[in-house]
C-alpha positions as CSV (number, residue, x, y, z in Angstrom):
1,M,0.0,0.0,0.0
2,S,1.4,3.4,-1.0
3,E,2.0,6.1,1.6
4,Q,-0.8,8.3,0.3
5,A,-3.2,5.4,0.3
6,R,-2.2,4.4,3.8
7,R,-2.7,8.0,5.0
8,V,-6.2,8.1,3.5
9,Y,-7.0,4.7,5.0
10,L,-5.9,5.9,8.5
11,Q,-7.9,9.1,8.2
12,E,-11.0,7.1,7.3
13,A,-10.4,4.6,10.1
14,I,-10.2,7.5,12.6
15,K,-13.5,8.8,11.3
16,E,-15.1,5.4,11.7
17,T,-13.8,5.0,15.3
18,K,-15.3,8.4,16.1
19,R,-18.7,7.3,14.8
20,R,-18.5,4.1,16.8
21,K,-17.5,6.0,19.9
22,I,-20.5,8.3,19.5
23,S,-22.8,5.2,19.1
24,G,-21.2,3.8,22.3
25,W,-22.1,7.0,24.2
26,I,-25.7,6.7,22.9
27,E,-25.9,3.1,24.0
28,F,-24.5,4.0,27.4
29,I,-26.9,6.9,27.9
30,I,-30.0,4.9,26.8
31,G,-28.9,2.0,29.1
32,T,-28.5,4.2,32.1
33,G,-31.9,5.8,31.4
34,L,-33.5,2.4,31.2
35,M,-32.0,1.5,34.5
36,G,-33.3,4.7,36.1
37,V,-36.8,4.0,34.8
38,G,-36.5,0.4,36.1
39,L,-35.6,1.6,39.6
40,F,-38.8,3.7,39.9
41,L,-41.3,1.4,38.4
42,I,-43.7,-0.4,40.8
43,D,-44.4,-3.4,38.6
44,P,-41.6,-5.9,39.6
45,P,-41.3,-8.0,36.4
46,L,-41.1,-5.0,34.1
47,S,-38.7,-3.2,36.4
48,Y,-36.4,-6.2,36.5
49,W,-36.3,-6.4,32.7
50,L,-35.6,-2.7,32.4
51,L,-32.8,-2.9,35.0
52,F,-31.1,-5.8,33.4
53,G,-31.6,-4.7,29.9
54,G,-30.4,-1.2,30.7
55,L,-27.4,-2.6,32.6
56,F,-26.5,-4.8,29.6
57,L,-26.9,-1.8,27.2
58,A,-24.8,0.5,29.4
59,I,-22.0,-2.1,29.7
60,L,-22.0,-2.6,26.0
61,G,-21.8,1.1,25.4
62,F,-19.1,1.6,27.9
63,Y,-17.0,-1.2,26.3
64,S,-17.5,0.3,22.9
65,I,-16.4,3.7,24.1
66,N,-13.2,2.3,25.7
67,V,-12.3,0.1,22.7
68,N,-12.7,3.0,20.2
69,V,-10.9,5.6,22.3
70,R,-7.9,3.2,22.4
71,K,-8.1,2.4,18.7
72,E,-8.4,6.1,17.8
73,S,-5.3,6.8,19.9
74,L,-3.3,4.1,18.1
75,L,-4.5,5.3,14.7
76,R,-3.6,8.9,15.4
77,K,-0.2,7.9,16.7
78,E,0.5,5.8,13.5
79,L,-0.7,8.8,11.4
80,S,1.6,11.2,13.2
81,L,4.6,8.9,12.5
82,M,4.0,9.0,8.7
83,P,5.9,11.6,6.6
84,K,4.4,15.1,6.7
85,V,2.2,16.5,3.9
86,T,3.9,19.2,1.9
87,S,1.3,20.8,-0.3
88,K,-2.4,21.0,-1.3
89,C,-4.1,20.2,-4.6
90,L,-5.5,23.3,-6.2
91,S,-8.5,21.4,-7.6
92,C,-9.8,19.4,-4.6
93,G,-8.0,21.2,-1.8
94,K,-6.7,17.9,-0.2
95,E,-3.2,17.7,1.1
96,I,-0.7,15.9,-1.1
97,P,1.7,13.5,0.7
98,Q,5.4,13.8,0.1
99,G,6.6,12.2,-3.1
100,N,6.9,12.9,-6.8
101,F,3.4,12.9,-8.1
102,D,2.3,14.0,-11.6
103,F,-1.4,13.8,-10.6
104,C,-3.4,14.3,-7.4
105,P,-3.9,10.9,-5.8
106,F,-7.4,11.9,-4.7
107,C,-9.0,13.7,-7.7
108,G,-6.6,13.0,-10.6
109,N,-5.9,16.7,-11.4
110,S,-2.5,17.4,-12.9
111,L,0.2,18.6,-10.5
112,K,3.0,19.3,-13.0
113,K,4.6,22.6,-12.5
114,E,4.2,23.6,-16.2
115,D,0.5,22.9,-16.0
116,L,0.1,24.9,-12.8
117,G,1.9,28.0,-14.0
118,S,3.0,30.3,-11.2
119,A,0.3,28.9,-8.8
120,R,3.0,26.8,-6.9
């Protein structure tokens, strides 16, 4: 896998872990809410179901949060160890990784100096 493809992959993986972390927070909040409702209900069978279901959902959300925080940290560390980006594409505005590229790896626009004129 080339450096620019690896960089794009890492950026997308970080976005995905952020989404999973947010869904973990949602699960955790809903689970704690269900436990709270289960504590105040008078009907014992329903309250037990709400307590245990909420506890399960809260634990699942808490686990998801922890796993994705750690994964995001590792991905960010790996991304920071990659070579730094030197310039941006004039067409799509994305950062171009270090290397000798004739075309933008993201949009395919020409990056040759004679094609860009004095823009670079």
